[in-house]
N, C-alpha and C positions, 0 to 999 in steps of 0.2 A: 251523932246526928249530922247529917250532911246538908249543906246549904245549897240551894238552887238559885241561880241568878235568873230573874225574870226580865227579859228584854221588853222594852216598850217602844212606842212610836218615837222617832227621833234618835233612837240608838242606832249607831252606824251599822250594826250587825243586821238590823231589820230592813235596811235599805235594799231594794231590789236593783237589778240592772237598769240603766237608763233606757227606757223604751218609748219615750214620748218627747216630742219637742217642747211640751209644756212642763216637763220636769225642770225645776230650777237649777239642777246640776248640769243640764244639757247645754253644751256650748256649740253653736252652729259653726263656729270657726274651726273647730277640731273635727276633721273628717272621721276620726276613729269613733267618736261618740255617735255621729250620724250613721256610720256603717254598722256599728253595734246595734243601734236602735232598729235599723232596717232588717238586720238578720234576726233579731228577736221577734219582730213583727211578722217576718216571713215564716218563721218556725211556727208561730201561733196560727197563721193562715193555713199552713200546710196541714196542721192537725185538724183544722176545720174541714179542709178539702178531703182528707183521708177518711173522715167520718160521714161524708156525703156521697151516697151512691150516684147521684147525678154528675158530680164532679169526676168521679172515677170513670164513669161511662164516657164522659166527654173527653177525658184524657186519652182514651183509646184511639181517637181520631188523629192524634199527633205522635203515635209511636212510629219509630223508624222501621225500615224494611228489615234491618238486622235484628231488631227487637221482636218483630213478628216472626221471623225465621226461628229465633231461639225459643219462642213460645211454642211454635208448631213442632219443633224438634222434641221439646220436653213433653209435649202432649203425645207425640208419636211413641216416645219411650215409655209412656204410661207411668211416669215418675211424678206423682202429685206434689211432692215437696219441691222438686226442681221447678216444676211448672209454676207453683206459687211464688218461689223466689225470683224467677225470671220476670214474671208478670208484675210482681210487686215492685221490683227495681225499676222497671220501665215506667210504670204509673207514677211512682215517686219522683222520677226524673222530670216528667212532664209537669206534675202538680207543684213540685219544688220550684221549677222555673216560673210557673204562673204566679205562685205566692211571692217570689222575689220581685217580679215585675210589678205586681199590685202594690207591694209594700213601697217600692221606689216611687211609683206614681202617687201613692197617698202622701208620702213625705214631701214630694215636690209640690203637690197641691197645698199642703199645710204651710210650706215655706212661702209659696206665692201669696196665700191668704194673709200670712203674717206681714209680708212686705206691703201688701195693699193696705192693711189696717194701719201700719206704721205711717204710710204715705198719707192716708186720710187724716190721721192724728196730727201730722205736721202741717197739713193744709187747713186744719181747723174745721174739717167737715163733720 
């Protein structure tokens, strides 16, 4: 008979990565924690953007001339797989940048709100 270990809440193995400033393990003084949290948030946002046709459509407005040229060449070659790969890479580049910018903005906003709350608490407001 084989024993199976059941992990529960509080067991270190069940802890996910630090992805929120509200996580008690998060240390605002350590840039690595902040950067990891931003990257995790950006990855989640990118997944949401890639599942949204409106976001994908909007990303086409920011493709570079080189990306458009590569898409046109793949289309002219009638190579569907190449066309998909080129277009997907271009859209992912734009959406990835948007996701990272939004994640950074969200974290900056949360940190400002935390600082404001701390200031209000010190002032007794």
